[in-house]
SEFIMAR-569726 format. One record per residue: residue number from 1; x, y, z of N, C-alpha, C in turn. Coordinates in Angstrom, 3 decimals, decimal comma. Layout:
REC mardo     n.c1     n.c2     n.c3    ca.c1    ca.c2    ca.c3     c.c1     c.c2     c.c3
REC   NUM        X        Y        Z        X        Y        Z        X        Y        Z
...
# end
This chain:
REC mardo     n.c1     n.c2     n.c3    ca.c1    ca.c2    ca.c3     c.c1     c.c2     c.c3
REC     1  -89,924  116,629 -177,336  -89,986  118,133 -177,072  -89,035  118,565 -175,942
REC     2  -87,638  119,155 -175,840  -86,738  119,571 -175,257  -86,808  121,364 -175,375
REC     3  -85,510  121,570 -174,236  -85,022  122,875 -174,600  -84,133  122,844 -174,257
REC     4  -82,921  123,220 -175,283  -81,412  123,577 -174,906  -81,269  124,254 -174,009
REC     5  -80,174  123,453 -173,052  -79,324  123,750 -171,852  -79,388  125,465 -171,716
REC     6  -78,895  125,712 -172,865  -78,206  127,192 -172,567  -79,602  128,210 -172,297
REC     7  -81,040  127,693 -172,814  -82,206  128,054 -172,252  -82,867  127,904 -170,989
REC     8  -82,378  126,958 -170,619  -83,282  126,401 -169,554  -83,414  127,545 -168,450
REC     9  -84,233  127,365 -167,441  -84,717  128,612 -166,576  -85,046  130,066 -166,844
REC    10  -85,388  129,861 -168,380  -86,148  131,448 -168,702  -87,447  131,236 -168,978
REC    11  -87,812  130,314 -168,517  -89,529  130,189 -168,654  -90,330  129,643 -170,316
REC    12  -89,094  129,026 -170,849  -89,083  128,665 -172,168  -90,057  126,830 -171,940
REC    13  -89,648  126,491 -171,001  -90,269  124,812 -171,237  -91,918  125,309 -170,725
REC    14  -91,858  125,701 -169,481  -93,862  126,184 -169,150  -94,126  126,690 -170,278
REC    15  -93,254  127,864 -171,252  -94,344  127,882 -172,497  -94,716  127,059 -173,354
REC    16  -93,842  126,006 -173,539  -94,056  124,810 -174,490  -94,680  123,783 -173,677
REC    17  -94,771  123,634 -172,172  -95,934  122,518 -172,138  -97,168  123,513 -171,921
REC    18  -97,528  124,754 -171,608  -98,605  125,676 -171,706  -99,068  125,435 -172,796
REC    19  -98,711  125,453 -174,025  -98,807  125,492 -175,035  -99,210  123,803 -175,821
REC    20  -98,906  122,842 -174,981  -99,185  121,863 -175,281 -100,494  121,666 -174,944
REC    21 -100,799  121,965 -173,281 -101,414  122,038 -172,743 -102,929  122,644 -173,237
REC    22 -102,684  123,397 -173,831 -103,792  124,165 -174,274 -104,014  123,943 -175,883
REC    23 -103,362  122,848 -176,795 -103,897  122,291 -177,926 -104,331  120,806 -177,610
REC    24 -103,922  120,277 -176,212 -104,589  119,476 -175,905 -106,237  119,463 -175,390
REC    25 -106,098  120,409 -174,817 -107,648  120,456 -174,355 -108,532  120,994 -175,297
REC    26 -108,013  121,859 -176,395 -109,189  122,153 -177,676 -108,747  121,147 -178,095
REC    27 -108,436  120,092 -178,365 -108,667  118,565 -178,901 -109,726  117,972 -178,466
REC    28 -109,315  118,020 -176,784 -110,814  117,016 -176,173 -110,070  116,290 -175,073
REC    29 -108,917  116,342 -175,320 -107,856  115,651 -174,161 -108,070  115,943 -172,527
REC    30 -108,485  114,622 -172,094 -108,104  114,991 -170,612 -107,142  114,823 -169,639
REC    31 -105,852  114,587 -170,239 -104,703  114,101 -169,835 -103,758  114,698 -170,665
REC    32 -102,708  114,694 -170,086 -101,016  115,007 -171,019 -100,277  113,572 -170,601
REC    33  -99,811  113,062 -171,042  -98,495  112,192 -170,531  -97,152  112,805 -171,197
REC    34  -95,948  112,794 -170,259  -94,920  112,698 -170,594  -93,720  111,652 -169,914
REC    35  -92,679  111,419 -170,935  -91,608  110,371 -170,326  -90,585  111,042 -170,197
REC    36  -89,314  110,325 -169,375  -88,043  110,815 -169,774  -87,502  109,853 -168,300
REC    37  -86,304  109,716 -168,769  -85,557  108,515 -167,549  -85,982  109,010 -166,148
REC    38  -85,987  107,841 -165,267  -86,203  107,871 -164,040  -85,356  108,606 -163,053
REC    39  -86,188  109,288 -162,555  -85,121  110,040 -161,095  -84,251  109,460 -160,532
REC    40  -83,041  110,024 -160,387  -81,879  109,469 -159,350  -80,862  108,563 -160,404
REC    41  -81,031  109,188 -162,045  -79,725  108,624 -162,554  -78,933  109,144 -163,405
REC    42  -79,329  110,483 -163,374  -78,442  111,166 -164,035  -78,851  112,764 -163,895
REC    43  -78,155  113,535 -163,614  -77,943  114,966 -163,010  -79,343  115,600 -164,154
REC    44  -78,889  115,535 -165,513  -79,526  116,285 -166,267  -81,064  115,990 -166,201
REC    45  -81,201  114,246 -166,501  -82,894  114,024 -166,014  -83,301  114,249 -164,861
REC    46  -82,703  113,824 -163,832  -83,394  114,833 -162,708  -83,991  115,819 -162,478
REC    47  -83,223  116,979 -163,574  -83,546  118,704 -163,447  -84,798  118,137 -164,252
REC    48  -85,063  117,487 -165,191  -86,272  116,990 -166,106  -87,434  116,654 -165,428
REC    49  -86,992  115,884 -164,103  -87,941  115,191 -163,461  -88,588  116,055 -162,579
REC    50  -87,823  117,210 -162,166  -87,891  117,971 -161,173  -89,293  118,839 -162,535
REC    51  -88,674  119,108 -163,211  -89,327  120,591 -163,904  -90,879  119,951 -163,945
REC    52  -91,148  118,699 -164,686  -92,468  117,919 -164,807  -93,467  117,909 -163,260
REC    53  -92,490  117,473 -162,282  -92,814  117,908 -161,100  -93,841  118,847 -160,830
REC    54  -92,871  120,104 -161,030  -93,024  121,715 -160,905  -94,276  122,006 -161,709
REC    55  -94,271  121,433 -162,663  -95,623  121,863 -164,003  -96,990  120,923 -163,063
REC    56  -96,764  120,315 -162,582  -98,083  119,597 -161,783  -98,304  118,110 -162,298
REC    57  -97,423  117,707 -163,199  -97,302  116,040 -163,307  -97,075  115,353 -162,272
REC    58  -98,143  114,057 -162,122  -97,728  113,082 -161,206  -97,312  111,700 -161,657
REC    59  -96,226  111,244 -161,066  -95,796  109,708 -161,281  -96,790  108,747 -161,807
REC    60  -96,660  108,016 -162,559  -97,805  107,211 -162,994  -96,959  105,994 -163,013
REC    61  -96,154  105,581 -163,820  -95,546  104,383 -163,389  -93,867  104,648 -164,320
REC    62  -93,302  103,464 -163,490  -91,636  102,808 -164,296  -91,969  102,030 -164,953
REC    63  -91,398  102,165 -166,192  -91,323  100,709 -167,710  -89,524  100,945 -168,107
REC    64  -89,492   99,871 -168,209  -88,188   99,152 -168,784  -88,094   99,403 -170,314
REC    65  -88,871  100,189 -171,139  -89,163  100,209 -172,532  -87,904  100,935 -173,090
REC    66  -87,031  101,246 -172,455  -85,507  101,859 -173,270  -84,730  100,718 -173,049
REC    67  -84,401  100,937 -171,723  -83,464   99,838 -171,297  -83,085   99,890 -169,899
REC    68  -82,406   98,398 -169,671  -82,201   98,544 -168,039  -81,620   99,809 -167,352
REC    69  -80,540  100,262 -167,920  -79,569  101,549 -167,684  -80,868  103,055 -167,558
REC    70  -81,581  102,862 -168,368  -82,439  103,577 -168,570  -83,939  103,943 -168,742
REC    71  -84,664  103,105 -167,185  -85,947  103,250 -167,244  -87,067  104,126 -167,251
REC    72  -87,890  103,921 -168,286  -88,675  105,346 -168,375  -89,566  105,546 -167,188
REC    73  -89,315  106,683 -166,687  -90,684  107,523 -166,090  -91,709  107,802 -166,681
REC    74  -92,986  107,423 -166,176  -94,097  107,843 -167,095  -94,831  109,138 -166,021
REC    75  -95,191  110,249 -166,539  -95,279  111,055 -165,693  -97,243  111,694 -166,305
REC    76  -98,136  111,697 -165,587  -99,299  112,094 -166,430 -100,132  113,303 -165,253
REC    77 -101,087  114,387 -166,536 -101,292  115,448 -165,852 -103,007  115,241 -166,188
REC    78 -103,841  115,824 -165,681 -105,317  115,986 -165,673 -105,581  117,035 -166,044
REC    79 -105,761  117,467 -167,192 -105,542  118,810 -167,737 -106,968  119,817 -167,670
REC    80 -108,150  118,990 -167,058 -109,181  119,940 -166,014 -108,982  120,411 -165,025
REC    81 -107,897  119,997 -163,913 -106,950  120,524 -163,142 -105,941  121,329 -163,369
REC    82 -105,541  121,717 -164,149 -104,069  121,782 -164,597 -104,572  123,609 -165,050
REC    83 -103,001  124,562 -164,846 -103,125  126,325 -164,840 -102,395  125,852 -166,721
REC    84 -103,535  126,514 -167,778 -102,757  126,898 -168,598 -102,468  127,773 -169,335
REC    85 -102,294  128,814 -168,061 -102,021  130,535 -168,382 -100,294  130,201 -168,492
# end
């Protein structure tokens, strides 16, 4: 899932995350997970990392599942403590 750059900072990403949280909760999932490229490597991905952190996601782990130049940052969110409004 992603938002075109021309639509950033308009609340679209937050609406998508809120909708995904609502669906996950209604299906009985206690957690959500997102993946992106590790912070500090590319400006666009740094913005993505900051977005997930601002949405309440917590750093979980970094894995070299894509390749060495693009390590995968995994974030998790406990849905019972998340605001889905």
